[in-house]
Structure formats: C-alpha cells, structure tokens
C-alpha positions as CSV (number, residue, x, y, z in Angstrom):
1,M,10.7,20.3,266.5
2,A,11.9,21.3,263.0
3,E,9.7,18.6,261.3
4,E,6.6,19.7,263.3
5,F,7.2,23.4,262.4
6,Y,7.5,22.4,258.8
7,R,4.2,20.5,258.8
8,C,2.4,23.5,260.4
9,A,4.0,26.1,258.2
10,I,3.2,24.2,254.9
11,R,-0.3,23.1,255.9
12,D,-2.0,25.8,253.8
13,W,-0.1,24.6,250.8
14,Y,0.3,20.8,251.2
15,G,-0.7,18.0,253.5
16,V,2.6,16.2,254.4
17,S,3.0,12.6,255.3
18,D,5.5,9.7,255.1
19,I,8.5,11.9,255.8
20,N,11.6,9.7,255.3
21,P,12.6,8.5,258.8
22,D,16.0,7.3,257.7
23,R,17.4,10.8,257.2
24,N,17.7,13.7,259.6
25,F,15.0,16.2,258.7
26,F,15.9,19.4,257.0
27,T,14.4,22.0,254.7
28,D,16.4,24.5,252.6
29,N,14.6,27.1,250.6
30,L,15.6,30.2,248.6
31,V,12.9,32.4,247.0
32,Y,12.8,35.6,244.9
33,Q,9.9,37.7,243.7
34,F,10.0,39.8,240.5
35,G,6.8,41.7,240.1
36,D,4.0,39.1,239.9
37,Y,6.4,36.2,239.4
38,V,7.9,34.1,242.2
39,V,10.8,31.8,241.5
40,G,12.7,29.7,244.0
41,R,14.4,26.4,244.8
42,G,13.4,24.1,247.7
43,R,15.2,21.0,249.1
44,S,14.1,18.6,251.8
45,V,14.0,14.9,252.6
46,G,11.7,12.3,251.0
47,Q,8.0,12.7,251.7
48,A,4.4,12.6,250.4
49,L,2.8,15.9,249.4
50,A,-1.0,16.2,248.8
51,R,-2.8,19.3,247.6
52,G,-6.5,18.7,248.0
53,P,-9.7,20.7,248.5
54,D,-8.8,21.9,252.0
55,E,-5.3,23.1,251.0
56,I,-6.7,24.8,247.9
57,R,-9.3,26.6,249.9
58,R,-7.0,27.7,252.7
59,S,-4.2,28.9,250.4
60,G,-6.7,30.9,248.2
61,L,-4.3,30.6,245.3
62,D,-5.4,31.2,241.7
63,S,-1.9,30.6,240.2
64,V,-0.1,28.3,237.9
65,A,3.5,27.0,238.0
66,V,6.3,25.5,235.9
67,M,8.5,23.2,238.0
68,L,11.9,21.7,237.3
69,D,12.0,18.6,239.4
70,L,15.6,17.6,240.0
71,A,14.9,14.5,242.1
72,G,12.0,12.7,240.3
73,M,8.5,12.0,241.5
74,K,5.5,9.7,241.2
75,G,1.9,10.7,241.7
76,D,-1.4,12.0,240.4
77,A,-2.4,15.5,239.2
78,D,-6.3,15.6,239.2
79,G,-6.5,12.1,237.5
80,C,-3.4,12.5,235.4
81,D,-0.7,9.9,236.3
82,V,2.8,11.2,236.8
83,N,5.9,9.0,236.9
84,A,8.8,11.3,236.0
85,P,12.6,10.8,236.2
86,P,14.9,13.4,237.7
87,G,15.4,16.5,235.6
88,S,11.8,16.6,234.3
89,F,9.6,19.6,233.9
90,H,6.0,19.7,235.2
91,L,3.1,22.0,234.8
92,R,0.8,22.7,237.8
93,D,-2.6,24.5,238.2
94,L,-2.5,25.3,242.0
95,A,-6.3,25.6,242.0
96,R,-6.6,21.8,241.1
97,P,-5.7,18.8,243.3
98,S,-2.4,16.9,243.1
99,A,-0.6,14.3,245.2
100,F,3.0,13.0,244.9
101,R,5.6,10.9,246.5
102,V,9.2,12.0,246.2
103,E,12.4,10.2,247.5
104,A,13.8,13.7,248.0
105,V,12.6,17.3,247.4
106,D,14.8,19.3,245.0
107,A,12.8,21.5,242.8
108,I,12.9,24.9,241.0
109,V,9.5,26.4,240.8
110,L,8.3,29.4,238.8
111,T,4.8,30.5,239.9
112,M,2.6,33.3,238.6
113,P,-1.0,34.5,239.0
114,R,-3.4,33.1,236.4
115,D,-4.1,36.5,234.9
116,R,-0.3,36.9,234.3
117,A,0.3,33.5,232.8
118,P,0.6,32.9,229.0
119,A,-2.4,31.3,227.3
120,W,-0.7,28.0,226.6
121,L,-0.1,27.4,230.4
122,L,-3.8,27.8,231.0
123,H,-4.9,25.0,228.7
124,Q,-7.2,22.6,230.5
125,D,-4.9,19.7,229.8
126,A,-1.7,21.5,231.1
127,H,-2.2,20.5,234.8
128,G,0.0,17.4,235.3
129,M,1.8,17.5,232.0
130,N,5.5,16.8,232.1
131,V,8.5,16.5,229.7
132,D,11.8,15.0,230.5
133,G,15.0,17.1,230.7
134,T,17.0,15.3,227.9
135,S,15.8,17.4,224.9
136,R,17.9,20.3,223.7
137,I,15.3,22.9,224.6
138,S,14.8,21.3,228.1
139,R,18.5,21.4,228.7
140,L,18.5,25.1,227.7
141,L,15.7,25.8,230.0
142,T,17.4,23.9,232.9
143,G,20.5,26.0,232.4
144,H,18.5,29.2,232.2
145,L,16.5,28.7,235.4
146,T,19.6,27.5,237.3
147,A,21.6,30.6,236.2
148,L,18.6,32.9,237.0
149,L,18.6,31.7,240.6
150,E,22.4,32.1,240.9
151,V,22.2,35.8,239.9
152,A,18.7,36.7,241.1
153,S,20.0,38.7,244.1
154,D,21.8,41.1,241.7
155,L,18.8,41.6,239.3
156,S,16.4,44.5,239.3
157,V,12.7,43.7,239.1
158,E,12.6,44.5,235.4
159,E,15.6,42.3,234.7
160,G,14.1,39.4,236.6
161,E,10.8,39.7,234.8
162,A,12.6,39.7,231.4
163,S,14.6,36.6,232.3
164,I,11.4,34.8,233.6
165,E,9.5,35.7,230.4
166,A,12.3,34.3,228.3
167,A,12.1,31.1,230.4
168,L,8.4,30.8,229.7
169,V,9.0,31.0,226.0
170,M,11.4,28.1,226.3
171,A,9.0,26.2,228.4
172,E,6.2,26.6,225.8
173,R,8.5,25.1,223.1
174,A,9.4,22.2,225.3
175,F,5.7,21.4,226.1
176,R,4.3,22.0,222.6
177,N,6.4,19.5,220.8
178,T,8.8,16.6,221.2
179,G,11.6,19.0,222.3
180,R,13.5,19.2,218.9
181,F,14.7,22.8,218.7
182,N,14.0,23.4,215.0
183,A,15.1,26.5,213.0
184,T,11.8,28.3,213.5
185,Q,11.8,27.8,217.3
186,S,15.5,28.8,217.4
187,Q,14.7,32.0,215.6
188,M,11.9,32.8,218.0
189,A,14.0,32.1,221.1
190,H,16.8,34.2,219.7
191,Q,14.4,37.1,219.0
192,R,13.1,37.0,222.6
193,L,16.6,36.7,224.0
194,R,17.8,39.6,221.9
195,A,14.9,41.7,223.1
196,S,15.8,41.0,226.7
197,A,19.4,41.7,226.0
198,V,18.7,45.0,224.4
199,T,16.7,46.1,227.4
200,L,19.6,45.2,229.7
201,I,22.1,46.9,227.4
202,D,20.1,50.1,227.3
203,Q,19.9,50.2,231.1
204,R,23.6,49.6,231.5
205,L,25.2,51.6,228.7
206,H,26.9,54.0,231.2
207,E,28.8,51.1,232.7
208,H,32.4,51.1,231.4
209,H,32.8,47.4,232.1
210,L,29.6,46.1,230.6
211,S,30.7,42.7,229.2
212,I,29.4,39.7,227.4
213,D,30.0,37.6,230.5
214,Q,27.9,40.0,232.6
215,L,25.0,39.8,230.1
216,T,25.1,36.0,229.8
217,A,25.0,35.7,233.6
218,L,22.0,38.1,233.9
219,L,20.2,36.5,231.0
220,G,21.0,32.9,231.9
221,A,22.2,32.3,228.3
222,S,25.4,30.9,226.9
223,R,27.9,33.1,225.0
224,A,27.2,31.1,221.8
225,T,23.5,31.7,222.1
226,L,23.9,35.4,222.7
227,F,26.3,35.7,219.8
228,R,23.8,34.1,217.5
229,A,21.0,36.4,218.7
230,F,23.1,39.4,217.6
231,A,24.7,37.9,214.4
232,D,22.9,40.3,212.1
233,S,24.3,43.3,214.1
234,G,27.9,42.2,213.7
235,G,28.1,40.7,217.2
236,I,27.2,41.8,220.7
237,N,30.2,44.0,221.3
238,L,29.7,46.0,218.1
239,Y,26.0,46.4,219.0
240,I,26.8,47.8,222.4
241,K,29.3,50.2,220.9
242,Q,26.9,51.4,218.3
243,R,24.2,52.0,220.9
244,R,26.6,54.0,223.0
245,L,27.5,56.2,220.0
246,E,23.9,56.7,219.0
247,R,23.0,57.9,222.5
248,A,26.1,60.1,222.6
249,H,25.2,61.7,219.3
250,A,21.8,62.6,220.6
251,A,23.3,64.0,223.8
252,L,25.7,66.2,221.8
253,L,22.8,67.6,219.7
254,A,20.9,68.3,222.9
255,R,23.5,70.0,225.0
256,N,23.5,73.7,226.0
257,G,26.4,75.3,224.1
258,R,29.5,73.3,225.0
259,H,28.0,71.9,228.1
260,P,28.4,69.1,229.0
261,S,31.8,68.6,227.5
262,V,32.7,66.0,224.9
263,A,34.7,64.1,227.5
264,E,31.8,64.1,230.0
265,I,29.3,62.9,227.3
266,G,31.8,60.1,226.4
267,R,32.2,59.1,230.0
268,L,28.4,59.1,230.6
269,H,28.0,56.7,227.6
270,G,30.6,54.1,228.7
271,F,33.8,55.3,227.0
272,T,36.9,55.1,229.1
273,S,38.6,58.1,227.5
274,E,37.9,61.2,225.4
275,S,40.4,60.0,222.7
276,H,38.7,56.6,222.5
277,F,35.3,58.2,222.3
278,S,36.4,60.7,219.6
279,R,38.0,58.0,217.4
280,S,35.0,55.8,217.7
281,F,32.6,58.6,217.0
282,Q,34.5,59.7,213.9
283,D,34.6,56.1,212.6
284,R,30.8,55.9,213.0
285,F,29.6,59.3,211.8
286,G,32.5,60.7,209.7
287,Y,33.4,63.7,211.9
288,R,34.7,64.3,215.4
289,P,32.2,64.9,218.2
290,G,33.5,68.4,219.0
291,T,32.4,69.7,215.6
292,L,28.8,68.7,216.1
293,E,26.6,71.8,216.7
294,A,23.7,71.6,219.1
295,V,20.2,71.8,217.5
296,E,18.1,74.5,219.2
297,G,15.0,73.3,220.8
298,L,15.9,69.6,220.9
299,A,14.9,67.9,224.2
300,P,17.9,66.7,226.2
301,A,18.8,63.1,225.8
302,A,18.6,60.8,228.9
303,T,22.1,60.3,230.1
304,A,21.6,59.5,233.7
305,A,22.3,56.1,235.1
306,P,19.2,53.8,235.5
307,E,17.6,53.5,238.9
308,G,19.5,51.4,241.4
309,I,18.8,47.7,241.6
310,R,15.9,46.7,243.8
311,Y,16.1,43.5,245.7
312,D,12.7,41.9,246.1
313,L,13.0,38.9,248.4
314,V,10.0,37.2,249.8
315,L,9.3,34.9,252.8
316,G,10.6,31.4,252.4
317,W,8.4,28.7,251.0
318,I,8.1,27.2,254.4
319,G,6.9,30.3,256.3
320,G,10.4,31.7,257.1
321,G,12.3,28.4,257.3
322,G,14.6,29.1,254.3
323,R,17.7,31.2,253.9
324,K,15.6,34.0,252.4
325,S,12.4,35.3,253.8
326,G,9.1,36.1,252.2
327,P,5.8,34.4,251.3
328,A,6.0,32.2,248.3
329,T,5.0,28.8,246.9
330,P,6.7,25.7,248.3
331,P,7.9,22.8,246.2
332,S,5.1,20.4,245.0
C-alpha cells in the first residue's frame, strides 16, 4: 500500500521502477520553504527514477536545483553520464530529462524558480554537472546545508533566504573550479557570510542572550569561520556590542525629554543592567548616557523587537508522505 501510494504521489515528478525488493519500503521526507526557495531532505529505499517528457509536462516546473547526494548514484542527465560517489553535489535543470539508479535515496535538495536562480546555475552545461564532496569548499557546503535543515524550523523567511543564498555562493565556487578554496574565494565567502550575520544581528540586538553559538547555528557556519569574517571589527562579540551602543545612542537622541529612561533604552538594546549599559556607553562615547540631550526634530529610532519568526512549511516531497507537509520537489 505504501509503495503504491508513493508511486502515485510522485508520478508528476518522476517515473519510479526497480524498487529494491530486499528491504521494507519506506519514505521519509522533511521540507521547508523560504520565499521562492525550497530545501529539504528525502530518504527511501533503492530505486530507479526517470524524469522524461511526460513528467516534465505534468509537473510544469521551470526550476533548477542543487543536490547533495549522500548515497551515490549512476545515470544520465540529458545525455550527460553521471557516476558519482556518496557525498557528491549535482546540478539539475528540472525542465530537462534525467534518469538515475540509486542503491538508496538520501539527498538534500535546494530548488528555486529559474528567474530566482543565479546566472551560473542557468548555464546550458550545468544540467548533470557534479563535483565530489572531498574538497574544502564542498565540505563547507555540506556542513552548511546539513546545519540549515537542523535549524530551519526556528528560522524566519528572511533568515532562511540569507542562509540559502550563502549556500549558493559556496556552490558556485565548488562548481567553477577544482574546489581549492583560495584566498580570493575565501574573502568573498567571508564577505557574504558577514553580510548575512549582520542582518541577523540587527534583527536580534534586543535579545540579551544573543551569542556566537546561536549565530553559527542559524548561519550554518563554524565559529572559526565566523570569527574570520569579523576579524577587522575586533571579533563578533565586539561588533555586536558596538552595534547595540550605536542604536542606543540614536535612541537617546530621539527620545522625548527623559522618556524612555536610560535603563529602558539599555534593556531594549540588549544590555542586562543600567550600570553595564552606562559603563559600556561611556567607554565607547566618552560620556554617560544620562548626560546626552535629545535633539529636537530627530525621528525616533527603531527599538521594537523584529517581527516574530514565521514558519513556512510545505507539503512533503511525496504528496504528504513525509514528517512535514507541503508541496515541494522530491529527491532525484
């Protein structure tokens, strides 16, 4: 029954054959949607999967995908032979045919509409390209995607999009060269990671317990990589503190008389006590926050907490057969 349901549910995506008869059939899928991006992981038994003209027409997809295949596969992508070991990355144009045989399905797939994809992913030779997972940049990308799925349920749409766009930068580096993470590539990756981190920090400055561990989990990056991205700012903790003080300074200038109080402004900007805020403020600006006079006519600074986290889950890759539900792309 489960196997037949699977075949019917996936028929608009792939034609399924040669399901491994030696194992009890199962399918296990977890999918998240962040804006136009869909990312998820699918697991199942060994099988053959074909995406031909009928499936392409029925699904109506004009999308492209980056796939981390954790089990290995052999097959053909519109005339391009594929024989890849476990841990390889693959590129797929879902408007072009493909056919594969896998001993087991275990894949993380990142899918996006063609008009949202970066230019490099749309190259006519991209469909069927693959790189192994042994290079430095490939290992970094593997860790990033795995961490992203682990924390996806706690991310807002904006945070998820930022993490996915960082993954696409890493994927481009992996596919454009042999995988050596040279100094120029490292600098570019750090710049993109820093931009994503700055966005998260600005959204969460009001949180007293904002930490490096929290940021690394949300960004899918290691502590060492995050430290290097903020090396020219004296480190990530100092950067967070300086951003809080800059926002608090603007809020003090914009307040109405003595309202809100110094203590309230400190609290709204992530300081645990008025004394800590006052000492830090004086160290940064050379005077205590209570002595700063408001500037008439200055617009109030934004001190409210960011909007609550939105959880965008979509139907499972197999038409509702996974742990999460929502329409998304199944593993190829």
